[in-house]
C-alpha positions as CSV (number, residue, x, y, z in Angstrom):
1,X,6.5,-21.2,9.4
2,X,9.8,-21.2,7.7
3,X,12.7,-19.2,9.0
4,X,13.4,-16.4,6.6
5,X,17.2,-16.3,6.2
6,X,18.9,-13.3,4.7
7,X,20.3,-15.6,1.9
8,X,16.9,-16.4,0.6
9,X,14.6,-13.9,2.1
10,X,13.8,-10.8,0.1
11,X,10.1,-10.6,-0.2
12,X,9.5,-8.9,-3.3
13,X,9.3,-5.5,-4.4
14,X,10.2,-4.6,-7.9
15,X,10.6,-1.0,-6.7
16,X,13.9,-2.0,-5.1
17,X,14.3,-5.2,-7.1
18,X,13.0,-8.4,-5.6
19,X,13.0,-12.1,-5.4
20,X,10.5,-14.6,-4.2
21,X,10.9,-16.4,-0.9
22,X,7.9,-18.5,-0.1
23,X,7.4,-22.0,1.2
24,X,6.9,-24.2,-1.8
25,X,6.5,-27.5,-0.1
26,X,3.3,-29.5,-0.6
27,X,1.6,-31.9,1.8
28,X,1.0,-34.1,-1.3
29,X,3.3,-37.0,-1.9
30,X,4.1,-35.7,-5.4
31,X,4.5,-32.3,-6.9
32,X,3.8,-31.9,-10.6
33,X,6.7,-29.9,-12.1
34,X,6.0,-27.0,-14.4
35,X,5.9,-23.2,-14.2
36,X,3.1,-22.9,-16.8
37,X,-0.4,-24.3,-16.2
38,X,-3.7,-24.3,-18.2
39,X,-6.9,-23.5,-16.3
40,X,-10.0,-25.0,-17.9
41,X,-13.4,-26.6,-17.2
42,X,-16.0,-25.6,-14.7
43,X,-17.9,-23.6,-17.2
44,X,-15.0,-21.6,-18.7
45,X,-15.6,-21.0,-22.4
46,X,-11.9,-20.5,-23.1
47,X,-8.9,-21.6,-21.1
48,X,-6.7,-19.2,-19.0
49,X,-3.1,-19.8,-18.0
50,X,-1.1,-19.6,-14.8
51,X,2.6,-18.8,-14.9
52,X,5.0,-18.9,-12.0
53,X,7.7,-16.2,-12.0
54,X,10.9,-15.6,-10.3
55,X,10.9,-11.9,-9.6
56,X,14.6,-11.2,-10.3
57,X,16.7,-13.0,-12.9
58,X,19.9,-12.3,-14.9
59,X,18.9,-11.0,-18.3
60,X,20.9,-13.8,-20.0
61,X,18.9,-16.4,-18.1
62,X,15.5,-15.0,-18.9
63,X,13.5,-17.6,-20.8
64,X,9.9,-17.5,-22.0
65,X,9.1,-20.6,-23.9
66,X,7.3,-20.8,-27.3
67,X,4.4,-22.5,-25.6
68,X,4.2,-19.6,-23.0
69,X,4.3,-17.1,-25.8
70,X,1.5,-18.8,-27.7
71,X,-0.5,-18.8,-24.5
72,X,-0.1,-15.2,-23.7
73,X,-0.9,-14.2,-27.3
74,X,-4.2,-16.1,-27.0
75,X,-5.3,-14.1,-24.0
76,X,-7.0,-10.7,-23.8
77,X,-5.8,-9.9,-20.2
78,X,-2.5,-10.0,-18.3
79,X,-3.1,-10.4,-14.6
80,X,-0.1,-9.7,-12.2
81,X,0.1,-9.7,-8.4
82,X,0.3,-5.9,-8.3
83,X,0.8,-2.9,-10.6
84,X,4.5,-2.4,-11.2
85,X,4.0,0.7,-13.3
86,X,3.8,3.2,-10.5
87,X,3.9,7.0,-10.7
88,X,6.9,8.8,-9.2
89,X,4.7,10.1,-6.4
90,X,3.7,6.6,-5.5
91,X,7.3,5.3,-5.7
92,X,8.3,8.0,-3.2
93,X,5.5,7.1,-0.9
94,X,6.6,3.5,-0.9
95,X,10.2,4.4,-0.5
96,X,9.3,6.1,2.8
97,X,7.9,2.8,4.1
98,X,11.1,0.9,3.3
99,X,13.4,2.9,5.6
100,X,13.9,2.5,9.3
101,X,11.7,4.8,11.5
102,X,12.8,8.0,13.2
103,X,16.0,8.3,11.3
104,X,17.5,5.2,13.0
105,X,20.1,2.9,11.5
106,X,20.8,-0.8,11.8
107,X,23.5,-0.1,14.4
108,X,20.9,1.3,16.8
109,X,19.3,-2.1,17.1
110,X,22.4,-4.2,17.6
111,X,24.9,-4.5,20.4
112,X,28.6,-3.9,19.5
113,X,29.4,-7.6,19.0
114,X,26.4,-8.1,16.7
115,X,27.1,-5.0,14.7
116,X,30.7,-6.1,14.2
117,X,29.5,-9.5,12.9
118,X,27.0,-7.7,10.7
119,X,29.7,-5.5,9.2
120,X,32.2,-8.3,8.8
121,X,29.7,-10.6,7.1
122,X,28.6,-8.1,4.4
123,X,31.9,-6.3,3.8
124,X,34.4,-9.1,4.3
125,X,32.5,-12.4,3.5
126,X,29.8,-11.3,1.0
127,X,32.0,-8.4,-0.2
128,X,29.2,-6.0,-1.1
129,X,30.3,-2.5,-2.0
130,X,30.5,0.2,0.7
131,X,27.8,2.2,-1.1
132,X,25.3,-0.7,-0.9
133,X,26.3,-1.4,2.7
134,X,25.6,2.3,3.5
135,X,22.1,2.0,2.0
136,X,21.5,-1.1,4.0
137,X,22.0,0.8,7.2
138,X,18.9,2.8,6.6
139,X,16.3,0.4,5.2
140,X,14.2,-2.3,7.0
141,X,16.1,-5.6,7.0
142,X,13.5,-7.6,5.2
143,X,14.1,-5.5,2.1
144,X,17.9,-5.6,2.3
145,X,18.6,-8.7,0.3
146,X,17.2,-7.0,-2.8
147,X,20.0,-4.6,-2.7
148,X,22.6,-7.3,-2.3
149,X,21.3,-9.5,-5.1
150,X,20.9,-6.5,-7.4
151,X,24.6,-5.8,-6.9
152,X,25.7,-9.3,-7.9
153,X,23.2,-10.4,-10.5
154,X,24.4,-9.3,-13.9
155,X,21.8,-7.1,-15.7
156,X,18.9,-8.2,-13.5
157,X,15.4,-8.2,-15.0
158,X,12.0,-9.0,-13.6
159,X,9.5,-11.3,-15.3
160,X,6.7,-8.9,-14.4
161,X,8.4,-6.0,-16.2
162,X,9.0,-8.2,-19.3
163,X,5.4,-9.5,-19.3
164,X,4.0,-6.1,-18.9
165,X,5.9,-4.8,-21.9
166,X,4.8,-7.8,-24.0
167,X,1.2,-7.3,-23.0
168,X,1.3,-3.6,-24.0
169,X,2.9,-4.5,-27.3
170,X,0.1,-7.0,-28.3
171,X,-2.7,-4.8,-26.9
172,X,-3.6,-6.8,-23.8
173,X,-5.6,-5.3,-20.9
174,X,-3.8,-5.3,-17.5
175,X,-5.4,-6.3,-14.2
176,X,-4.0,-6.9,-10.7
177,X,-4.8,-9.2,-7.8
178,X,-3.9,-6.8,-5.1
179,X,-2.4,-3.4,-4.4
180,X,1.2,-2.8,-3.4
181,X,-0.1,-1.0,-0.3
182,X,-1.6,-4.3,0.8
183,X,1.6,-6.1,0.2
184,X,3.5,-3.6,2.3
185,X,0.9,-3.8,5.0
186,X,1.6,-7.5,5.3
187,X,5.3,-6.9,5.6
188,X,4.9,-4.1,8.1
189,X,3.2,-6.5,10.5
190,X,6.7,-7.8,11.4
191,X,8.3,-5.5,13.9
192,X,11.7,-4.0,13.1
193,X,13.1,-5.8,16.1
194,X,11.9,-9.1,14.8
195,X,13.3,-8.4,11.4
196,X,16.7,-7.4,12.9
197,X,16.8,-10.6,15.0
198,X,15.8,-13.0,12.2
199,X,18.0,-11.5,9.5
200,X,21.0,-9.8,11.2
201,X,21.4,-11.8,14.4
202,X,20.3,-15.4,13.4
203,X,20.2,-15.2,9.6
204,X,23.8,-14.3,8.6
205,X,24.9,-17.6,7.1
206,X,26.6,-18.7,3.9
207,X,26.6,-16.5,0.8
208,X,23.3,-15.1,-0.7
209,X,24.4,-15.8,-4.2
210,X,25.1,-19.5,-3.5
211,X,21.5,-20.0,-2.4
212,X,20.1,-17.8,-5.1
213,X,22.0,-19.7,-7.8
214,X,20.5,-23.0,-6.5
215,X,17.1,-21.4,-6.6
216,X,17.7,-20.1,-10.2
217,X,18.8,-23.6,-11.4
218,X,15.7,-25.2,-9.9
219,X,13.5,-22.5,-11.5
220,X,15.1,-23.0,-14.9
221,X,14.5,-26.7,-14.6
222,X,10.8,-25.9,-13.7
223,X,11.3,-28.2,-10.7
224,X,8.9,-26.9,-8.0
225,X,9.7,-29.8,-5.7
226,X,13.4,-28.9,-5.8
227,X,12.6,-25.3,-5.1
228,X,10.6,-26.3,-2.1
229,X,13.5,-28.2,-0.7
230,X,15.7,-25.1,-0.7
231,X,13.7,-23.5,2.0
232,X,13.9,-24.6,5.6
233,X,10.9,-24.6,8.0
234,X,11.0,-23.1,11.5
235,X,8.4,-21.6,13.7
236,X,10.0,-18.1,13.7
237,X,7.5,-15.5,12.7
238,X,4.0,-16.0,14.0
239,X,1.3,-15.8,11.4
240,X,3.7,-14.7,8.6
241,X,3.1,-17.7,6.3
242,X,-0.6,-17.4,7.0
243,X,-0.6,-13.6,6.1
244,X,1.9,-13.6,3.3
245,X,1.1,-16.8,1.5
246,X,-2.0,-18.7,2.5
247,X,-4.4,-15.7,3.0
248,X,-3.2,-14.0,-0.2
249,X,-3.7,-17.2,-2.2
250,X,-7.2,-17.6,-0.8
251,X,-8.0,-14.0,-1.5
252,X,-6.8,-14.3,-5.1
253,X,-9.1,-17.3,-6.1
254,X,-12.4,-15.4,-6.5
255,X,-10.6,-12.8,-8.6
256,X,-8.9,-15.4,-10.7
257,X,-12.3,-17.1,-11.3
258,X,-14.0,-13.8,-12.2
259,X,-11.3,-12.7,-14.5
260,X,-11.3,-16.1,-16.2
261,X,-15.0,-16.1,-16.7
262,X,-14.7,-12.8,-18.6
263,X,-12.2,-14.2,-21.1
264,X,-8.8,-15.9,-21.4
265,X,-6.3,-14.4,-18.9
266,X,-2.6,-14.9,-18.4
267,X,-1.9,-14.9,-14.7
268,X,1.7,-14.4,-13.6
269,X,2.5,-14.8,-9.9
270,X,5.5,-15.8,-7.8
271,X,6.2,-19.5,-8.3
272,X,6.0,-20.0,-4.6
273,X,2.2,-19.4,-4.8
274,X,1.6,-22.3,-7.1
275,X,2.0,-25.4,-5.0
276,X,1.0,-27.0,-1.8
277,X,-2.4,-27.9,-0.4
278,X,-3.1,-24.2,0.0
279,X,-1.4,-23.1,-3.2
280,X,-3.2,-21.5,-6.1
281,X,-3.2,-24.7,-8.3
282,X,-4.9,-26.8,-5.6
283,X,-7.3,-24.1,-4.6
284,X,-8.5,-23.8,-8.2
285,X,-8.9,-27.6,-8.4
286,X,-10.9,-27.5,-5.2
287,X,-13.2,-25.0,-7.0
288,X,-13.8,-27.6,-9.8
289,X,-11.3,-26.3,-12.4
290,X,-8.9,-28.5,-14.4
291,X,-5.4,-27.2,-13.9
292,X,-2.9,-29.0,-16.1
293,X,0.8,-28.5,-16.5
294,X,2.2,-27.3,-19.8
295,X,5.8,-27.5,-21.1
């Protein structure tokens, strides 16, 4: 299980703006590098496509290749991890799950020395605004890097939002692999104390934007192997990789198969889910499908 540092950690929620942070390393000796893949064979009448996203990217860096555009236009269904077009009521329900319990603040979980380090790191080293720092005091640590990255990334956009609008424009049907409630349930398995320890005691290192920019460059290069190398491994959170990555990948495969059998689909999931022996690409190959990289 990899250590989830603050600088590369935000797990994903478009609702507060997110970024992927999943172990991308494969046990295979070689990783095929692409963020766009064709799924064919095994009885499929028409191919489907698998696209790896980065959940938060500067608008000027957003790229969707001509090949990817042709692929999505050939499909009848867009399939995302979860529905991002939520009602105001649902957004408010989710917001309540992002804040610390019982009206507590970060300061209540740290001793004086730790809190001073926390304050100095964000205000003096990272130089976030006081308004963002104030918001961070009230939310669960595992969601905090979304606030920081959103402050520094110029005009941030999410691939999921862009793809959703494109699908609506060309009349595609929308489907989803899981609910946002399920995603939150996985996150909420980690105690607040553990989140505080891994992110605000052990995890305050470097600058979040330095690591994010390295991640962004690797993504733009479609270099999955390089992306994997940006994340360190450490036995830090018991069962988290199993719950958040491996189990979800496994749960998605029957849905991906069923959707694909009913017609061409364009699947868009965080790039971290693509590779590794237990990644979506290999799991589909294990089922007998041909999964080929496209450029």
